[in-house]
N, C-alpha and C positions, 0 to 999 in steps of 0.2 A: 752579477747576473742571478736571476731567481732560478733555483733548482729544486728538485724533490729528492730527498735523500733518506737512506736507511740510517737511523740513529741508534738502533738497538733491536734486539730480538723481541718479536711479539707474535701473537696468534691473530692472523688476519680475520678469522671467523668471529673474533670478539672485539674488533675495533673498526671504525669507519675511516680511520686516518693512520694507516701503517707507515706512511712516509711523512717526513716533516719538510715543509717549504722553508727554504733558507736562502740567504744571499751569499754567494761565494765569488771570489775574484775570477775573471775570465782567464782560462789557462793560456800559457805561453808555450809555443812549440820549441822544443830543444833540437839539437842536431839530429837530422834524419826523421824528424816528426813533421806532421802537418796538423794545422789547426782547422777544425771543421765547424762550420755553422750548421747546426742540426735543423733539418727540415721535417723529419718524421722519425718516430721510433716505435717499433712494435712492442707489445706487452706480452711477456712470456711467463709460463708457469714457473720457470726457474727463478724469476723474481720472488715468487712466493716462497720457494725453497731458501732463498737468501734471507728474506725477512723473518721466516719462521725458524731459522737456525739449522736447517738440514745441510746447507752449504753456505755458511755465513761469510760475509766479508771479513778480511783480516783486521780491518780498522773501521771505526765509525767517526764521523759520518761517511757514507759512500753513496755516490749517485748511481743507481741501477740503470739498466737499459742496454741491450746488446743486439738490437735489430735496427741499426741506425742508418738512415739515408741523410746525406749532408752534402754541403758544398765546401770545397777547399777554400778557406778564407785567407790562410797565410801558410808559408812554408818555412821550416827551419833550415839551418845551414846544412849544405850537402845534399839536400833533397833534389832528385833528378827526375822522378816519375811524374811530378805534378808541378805546375807553376802558379795555380790559383784559378778558381772559377769552375774546376771540374766537379762533376757530381759523382760521389762515391758512396759505397756502403761499408759498414763495419759490423761483423758478426761477433759471435761468442769468443772467437779467437782474437785476442788483442795483440799478442806477440808470443813468440817462442824463440829458442836460442839460435835456430838455423845452423847449428854446428854438430849436434849429436847424431847418433845412428838413426834415430826415428826421423828427425828432420831431413836427413839426407835421403830417406826413402819416401819423402812426401807425406810422412805421418806425423806432422808437427802437433797433431792433436794428442799424441802420446808423449810429447816432450816433457821431461821432468821440470823444465822451466816454463811450462805453459802458463800464460797469464790470461785470465778471463775478463772480458769487457763487462763493466758494470758490477763486478764482484771484487776483483783484485785491484782494479783501477776504476776511476769514475767513467760512467757511461753516458747514455743519450737522453736521460730524463733532465735535459738541460739545454740551454740555447747554444752552448759551445762545448766541445770536447777535443781531445787530441789523440793521435795514434801514430805509430811508426808507418812510414810511407809503404813499406812492404806489405802491410796488412789492411790497406785501404783498397777495396775492389771497385773498379769502374762499374757504374750502373748503365745498362744498355739504353740507347736513345729510344724515346717513345714510351718508356715505362714510367708511370707516375711515381712520385715519392711514396704516397700512401700504399700503393699496390706493391711496390718493391720491398717495403720494410719487412713484411712477414716472410719473404723469400730468403732473407739473410740468415734466419735460424730455423723457423718452422719448415721452410722449404729445403734448405741445405742439409739440415740434420735428417730430414725425411728422405732425401736422396741417398745420404750415407746409409741410413737404415735399409733402404730398398736394395742397395748394392750388397750390404752385409747379409741380407736375407737370401741371396743367391737365387732369386726367383728366375724362372725361364718362361718364355712365351708359351701359352697354352696350359699353364699350371694354375693352381688355386692358391690365392694369397688372402690371408686374413688380416684385418686391422681391428685392434681393440681400442676403443675410444675414438671419438670422431670430432676433434677440435681443430685448432689451427694447423697442426702438422699433418694429421691424418688426412684431412681433405685435400691437401696438396700432394701427399703421397699417392692417393687414389688417382688424381689427375695425371701425375707423372707416370705412374704404372701403366695407365691405359694408353699413354702416348708412346712409351718405350716398348711396351709389350702388348700390342693391340688385342691379342687373344687371351690375355690373362683374365681369370675369373676372380673378382674381388668380393670377399665376404666381410661384412662389418658388424662388430659387436659394440653396442652402446646402450647405456641405461635409459637415455632420454628418447622418447618416441620421435620428437622433432629432429634429433640428430640422425636417427635411423631413416626417416623420410628424406632428409637432406642427402644422405649417402646414396639412397636409391636414385634420387634425381640426378646424381653425378655419375651414375653408371654401375654402382654396385649390383651384383646379381642377387644378393640376399642381405638382409640386415635383421639382426635379432638382439635380444638382451645379452648382457655380458655372461649370464649364467647358462645360456642356451647352447645346444650343439648345432653346428652347421650341417647342412644337408649332405656334405661330403667331408672327408678328412682333408686337411689343408697341408700343402707342401711347405709353407712358411707363414708365420704370423709376426706382425710388427705391433708391439704393445706401446701405445702412446699415453697411457693413463698415469696419474700420480699415485695410484693405489696398488696394493700387493695382490689382492684377491684376483684381479683379471689375469695375472700371470698364471695362477693355478688353473683357471678356467681355460686359458689359451692352450696350455700344455695338453689338456684333455682333448683338444680339437686337432692336434698335430698328427699327421700321417707318420708312419714309420720312416725314419730318416729325416723327418722334418726339422725345421730350425725356427726357434723363437728368438726374435731380436727385441730387446728391451730398450726403448728409446726414452730414457729418463736419466737425468743427473742423479736424482734421489727418489725414493719412494716414501710417501707420507706415513705409511703404516707398516714398514718393513718388519717390525717386531711381531706382526700378526702371522708371519709365515709359519711359525711353529704351531700356532693355534689352528690355522687353516688346514695344515697337514698335507705334505707332498706324498702322494702315493707312488712308490717307485714303479710298480708294474703298469699303472695307468698313465703316469705322467712322464717318466724318464726312460723306461725300457725301450728297446728297439732303436738305440743309437740316436734318439732325439737329442737335439743340441740347443743350448742357450748361449746367446752372445749379447753382451752389453754394447751400447754405443757410447764411446768416450769422446765427448767434445766434437769438434768439427775442424776441417782443414780449410785453408784458403781455396784450394782447388774445388772442394765441395761447394763453396759459395759461388765461385765463378762458373762452375759447371751448371749449377741449378739456374742461375740467372740466364745462361745461354739457352738451356732447355726450355725454360719458361717463356723466353722471348720467341723462340722458334715455334713452340707448340701453342702459344697464346694462352698459357696457364695464368689465370687471374684468380687471386685469392678472394674469398668473400670477407669483407672487413667491416668493422664498426669503428668509427673515429671518435676521439675525445680531444679536447684541447689539453695542453700540458697541465694547465691548472686543475684538471679533473683526473690527474693520474691516480689519486687515491680511489676514486669511484671506479675507474677501470680495473684496478687490482682487486677491489672488494667484489665486484661483479664476476671477475674471473674465478675467484675463490668459491663463491657461492653458486655459480653456474646454474643451469647448463649454458654453454655458449655455442654460437654458430659461426664458424670461421675464425677470424683473427681480430684482435683489438689493436688499434694503432693510435698513438699520440701524435698530434700535430702541434707545432709550436704556436704559442699564443701570438696573435697579431698585435 
């Protein structure tokens, strides 16, 4: 089967072909696993982190992709949840031990044996992949493959960020960056908390206009101050500078949630300068978002189905995976990018 794989570390800004097309054998499901025929796979900024070495695969080549909508094509020995033909999704969480303290609390995202789809094992930039049956999540009926794909990471991790933000109805929520995840967070926030006021910070004027069209009460540049101090801010950018800018917009007792596996320029923190009195004083709090759980994925699919949350997407055939990644790197983007399998 023809796949698109990471074969080494490179700078996506300096190449048009960060992935290498290659032919690999079709995977075979072991006991407890299901073989999936991939229908669509979302393109995530974390793929850039993998390719550029901020969170690299442990071995090369590795097939990326962790927003996978697929059909169960075959089942391994002992599989009981699926028999074949079911439509399922696979997110960033490919597996966890299901035995440790974290897993017993439903926090398998913190499991020391956490395995990431498309980084630690092959993912969805391929016609077929496999996964343990426990980590395949049914896709609601009536939800298209292409529109379901971004919900599996951009949506699910966005929901986790929203929960970690501790926002309440009637309060002020900020979003820094307005790409695949943030536009879904805004839609979810307005559904779950109808009276929440959402403020968006984005460099690109088009993204700011997009945010206002989705119900943001204000949209400004990353360096601007919002008209009011914000109770919580979710940062969805790949850069470090917006973190400092976000902290300056937090109300006393406010919380910043950083929704990123890695930051592209984390070393700039010392140069940018955190001012204690302005940024951290008054019990402001910073939380990171670590991975995602199966429940996050299932919950967001349910919420999206109930609320009619539909991501804005741009589609590419699998054969144009490199173009999708290069455009994601060079931005700006509107909504999410999704690969569809070549016919």
